[in-house]
C-alpha positions as CSV (number, residue, x, y, z in Angstrom):
1,M,0.1,0.0,0.1
2,R,3.0,2.0,1.2
3,R,4.4,1.7,-2.3
4,T,1.6,2.5,-4.3
5,L,0.8,5.9,-2.4
6,L,4.3,6.7,-3.1
7,A,4.0,5.8,-6.7
8,A,0.7,8.1,-7.1
9,L,2.2,11.0,-5.4
10,G,5.4,10.5,-7.5
11,A,3.2,10.8,-10.7
12,V,1.2,13.8,-9.4
13,A,4.3,15.7,-9.0
14,V,5.9,14.8,-12.2
15,L,2.9,16.0,-14.1
16,L,2.6,19.1,-12.0
17,L,6.1,19.9,-12.6
18,V,5.9,19.3,-16.6
19,V,2.5,21.8,-16.6
20,L,4.0,24.3,-14.7
21,A,7.3,23.9,-16.8
22,S,5.2,24.3,-20.1
23,L,3.7,27.5,-18.7
24,A,7.1,29.5,-18.2
25,P,7.4,32.0,-20.9
26,P,10.8,32.0,-22.7
27,A,13.1,35.2,-22.4
28,R,12.4,38.2,-24.8
29,G,15.3,39.4,-26.7
30,D,14.1,43.3,-27.1
31,D,16.7,45.9,-25.9
32,A,16.1,49.4,-27.0
33,S,19.5,50.9,-25.9
34,L,21.6,48.9,-28.8
35,E,22.2,50.1,-31.9
36,P,19.8,50.2,-34.9
37,G,20.5,47.6,-37.5
38,S,23.6,47.7,-39.8
39,V,23.1,46.6,-43.6
40,E,27.0,46.2,-43.7
41,R,26.9,44.1,-40.4
42,G,24.1,42.0,-41.6
43,E,25.7,41.5,-44.8
44,V,28.3,39.9,-43.0
45,L,26.1,37.7,-41.0
46,Y,24.2,36.6,-43.7
47,R,27.1,35.7,-45.8
48,A,28.0,33.6,-43.2
49,G,24.8,32.0,-42.2
50,C,22.1,32.4,-44.7
51,Q,23.6,32.4,-48.3
52,T,24.1,28.4,-48.6
53,C,20.5,28.4,-48.5
54,H,18.7,31.6,-49.6
55,G,21.5,32.5,-52.1
56,P,23.9,35.8,-52.2
57,A,21.1,38.1,-52.9
58,G,18.0,36.4,-51.3
59,G,17.2,34.5,-54.5
60,G,16.9,30.9,-53.0
61,V,18.9,27.9,-53.7
62,D,16.6,25.3,-54.8
63,P,14.9,23.8,-53.0
64,W,15.2,26.5,-50.2
65,P,12.8,29.6,-50.8
66,A,13.5,33.2,-52.0
67,I,13.5,35.9,-49.3
68,A,14.3,38.8,-51.7
69,N,11.1,40.5,-51.0
70,A,10.5,38.9,-47.7
71,G,11.1,42.3,-46.0
72,E,12.1,43.3,-42.3
73,A,8.7,41.7,-40.7
74,S,9.3,38.5,-41.8
75,A,13.0,38.4,-41.4
76,D,12.7,39.9,-37.6
77,F,9.6,37.3,-37.0
78,Q,11.7,34.1,-38.2
79,L,14.9,35.3,-36.2
80,R,13.3,36.2,-33.3
81,T,11.2,33.4,-32.7
82,G,14.2,30.9,-33.4
83,R,12.5,29.6,-36.6
84,M,15.5,30.7,-38.6
85,P,18.2,29.0,-39.0
86,H,15.9,26.3,-40.1
87,A,16.9,22.9,-38.4
88,G,15.0,20.5,-40.7
89,E,14.5,19.7,-44.4
90,P,13.3,22.6,-46.8
91,D,9.8,20.8,-46.6
92,D,9.6,20.5,-42.8
93,Q,8.0,23.1,-40.7
94,A,10.3,25.6,-38.9
95,Q,9.9,24.7,-35.5
96,P,10.0,28.0,-32.7
97,K,13.2,27.8,-30.4
98,P,15.6,30.0,-28.8
99,P,16.7,32.5,-30.9
100,A,20.1,31.6,-32.7
101,Y,21.8,35.3,-32.9
102,D,21.8,38.1,-30.1
103,E,19.7,41.1,-30.3
104,Q,22.2,43.2,-32.0
105,S,23.0,40.4,-34.8
106,I,19.2,40.0,-35.3
107,R,18.7,43.9,-36.1
108,D,21.9,43.8,-38.3
109,L,20.5,40.7,-40.2
110,V,17.0,42.2,-40.5
111,A,18.5,45.6,-41.9
112,F,20.2,43.7,-44.3
113,V,17.5,41.4,-45.5
114,G,15.2,44.5,-45.8
115,S,17.5,45.8,-48.4
116,L,17.2,43.3,-50.7
117,G,13.6,44.0,-51.6
118,D,10.0,45.9,-50.8
119,G,9.0,43.3,-48.3
120,P,6.8,44.7,-45.4
121,A,8.3,46.8,-42.7
122,I,8.7,45.8,-38.9
123,P,5.3,46.9,-37.5
124,D,4.6,49.0,-34.6
125,P,1.1,47.9,-33.2
126,V,-0.6,49.9,-30.3
127,I,-2.3,48.3,-27.4
128,D,-5.4,50.0,-27.1
129,E,-8.4,48.8,-25.0
130,S,-10.9,50.9,-27.3
131,L,-9.8,48.3,-30.0
132,L,-10.6,45.2,-28.0
133,Q,-13.8,44.5,-29.6
134,R,-12.8,44.9,-33.3
135,G,-10.0,42.7,-32.0
136,Q,-12.1,39.8,-31.2
137,Q,-14.1,40.3,-34.5
138,L,-10.7,40.2,-36.5
139,F,-9.6,37.2,-34.4
140,A,-12.4,35.0,-34.8
141,V,-12.8,35.3,-38.5
142,N,-8.8,35.1,-39.0
143,C,-6.9,33.6,-36.3
144,A,-9.3,31.0,-34.2
145,P,-10.0,28.6,-36.7
146,C,-6.5,27.7,-36.4
147,H,-5.3,29.1,-33.1
148,G,-8.2,28.0,-31.2
149,A,-10.5,30.8,-29.7
150,T,-8.4,30.9,-26.8
151,G,-5.2,31.3,-28.7
152,N,-3.7,28.0,-27.3
153,G,-3.0,26.5,-30.7
154,G,-3.8,23.5,-33.0
155,A,-3.2,21.1,-35.6
156,V,-4.1,22.2,-39.1
157,G,-3.6,19.3,-41.2
158,G,-0.5,17.9,-43.2
159,G,1.7,17.5,-39.9
160,A,1.5,21.2,-39.5
161,I,0.7,23.1,-36.4
162,A,-0.5,26.8,-35.2
163,W,1.6,27.5,-32.5
164,P,0.3,28.6,-29.5
165,L,0.1,32.4,-28.8
166,T,0.4,32.6,-25.3
167,D,3.8,34.1,-25.3
168,A,3.5,36.0,-28.4
169,S,4.7,39.9,-28.1
170,P,2.4,42.5,-29.9
171,R,4.9,43.1,-32.5
172,I,5.4,39.4,-33.3
173,V,1.6,38.6,-33.5
174,A,1.8,41.7,-36.4
175,E,4.7,40.4,-38.0
176,A,3.3,37.0,-38.6
177,M,-0.1,38.0,-40.1
178,L,2.0,40.5,-42.6
179,A,4.6,37.5,-43.4
180,G,2.5,34.5,-43.2
181,P,5.2,32.0,-42.2
182,G,4.7,28.6,-43.3
183,Q,1.2,27.6,-44.0
184,M,-0.3,30.5,-42.4
185,P,-1.7,33.2,-45.2
186,V,-0.4,36.6,-45.5
187,F,-3.0,39.1,-43.5
188,A,-2.4,42.6,-45.4
189,L,-4.5,44.5,-42.7
190,P,-4.3,48.1,-42.1
191,D,-2.4,49.5,-39.0
192,D,-5.5,49.7,-36.9
193,D,-6.6,46.4,-37.3
194,L,-3.0,44.9,-36.7
195,S,-3.1,46.8,-33.2
196,A,-6.8,45.6,-32.7
197,V,-5.5,41.9,-33.2
198,A,-2.5,42.5,-31.2
199,T,-4.7,44.3,-28.2
200,Y,-7.0,41.3,-28.0
201,V,-4.1,38.4,-28.0
202,Q,-2.6,40.3,-25.3
203,Y,-6.3,40.3,-23.4
204,L,-5.9,36.4,-24.0
205,Q,-2.8,36.1,-22.5
206,E,-3.8,38.4,-19.4
207,A,-7.5,37.3,-19.3
208,P,-8.6,35.9,-15.5
209,N,-9.5,32.4,-14.8
210,P,-12.2,32.5,-12.4
211,G,-13.0,29.1,-12.5
212,G,-9.4,27.9,-11.3
213,F,-6.1,27.4,-12.6
214,A,-6.3,27.0,-16.3
215,I,-3.3,24.8,-16.9
216,G,-2.5,26.8,-20.0
217,G,-6.0,26.8,-21.3
218,I,-5.2,23.5,-23.0
219,G,-8.6,22.2,-23.1
220,P,-11.5,20.0,-21.0
221,V,-10.3,16.9,-21.9
222,P,-6.4,17.1,-20.7
223,E,-7.6,19.7,-17.9
224,G,-10.2,17.2,-16.6
225,F,-7.4,14.3,-17.0
226,V,-5.0,16.6,-14.7
227,A,-7.9,17.2,-12.1
228,W,-8.8,13.3,-12.1
229,V,-4.9,12.1,-11.6
230,V,-4.7,14.8,-8.5
231,G,-8.0,13.6,-7.2
232,A,-6.9,10.3,-7.2
233,G,-3.9,10.9,-5.5
234,L,-5.1,12.8,-2.9
235,L,-7.6,9.8,-2.3
236,I,-5.1,7.4,-2.1
237,A,-2.9,9.4,0.3
238,I,-6.3,10.1,2.6
239,A,-6.9,6.5,2.6
240,W,-3.7,5.3,3.4
241,L,-3.7,7.8,6.2
242,I,-6.9,6.4,7.9
243,G,-6.3,2.8,7.5
244,R,-2.7,3.3,8.8
245,R,-2.3,1.5,12.6
246,W,-1.1,4.6,14.3
247,S,1.1,2.6,17.1
248,K,3.1,4.1,19.4
249,P,6.9,2.9,19.6
250,E,7.9,0.5,22.2
251,G,9.0,2.3,25.4
252,D,7.0,5.3,25.0
253,E,4.4,3.8,27.9
254,P,4.1,6.1,30.7
255,A,5.9,4.6,33.7
């Protein structure tokens, strides 16, 4: 019985640690004290780390894509979210991971990629509560079908995933809409609408959970499973405590 209790409590502890670790946000890399991006420094970095796949002028090297007109918004999104450099095959979905470059290098690379064509510039969305209703409407129509009503992501077919937006900054949200990474379409929305969507995503990230701990909003089935595991572990512990024989050690009897 004791081994069963310890095993159950261990499973509960491990599960809670996994859940808490999944909710920890990755570090962000913005630092306004650094220099603006330099095309010259960015070109040096590009020749060393990007040219092999994307070509000397961003025209692409088959089967890798061209990025000549990707623009600063796409380059900043891909580098800041760690999707580039790509770690898989050309047809594999790029995985978000810690950035491979420091903040200054990202700025320099973005400046160089932006100089290769006429792609969209880095947006500057404004968080404005007056845009919240508009943002909800735009999110429901354009984003929720893939990222879910609460922005927690989901599968979109073909082995691709619409990643959670639980840690996406307003700029990352707006950049993704302008760049259309992976299977995501391009949403060429005006600045006010980009700000509205970014405002609503931030609202989802900060929305209260009056019903209790949301476990990242991962859905009723896994949340219910966690509740059952925790509840069962507590019941086993209580049953063991009730059924245990609480006898005093020998020698403790009063004289």
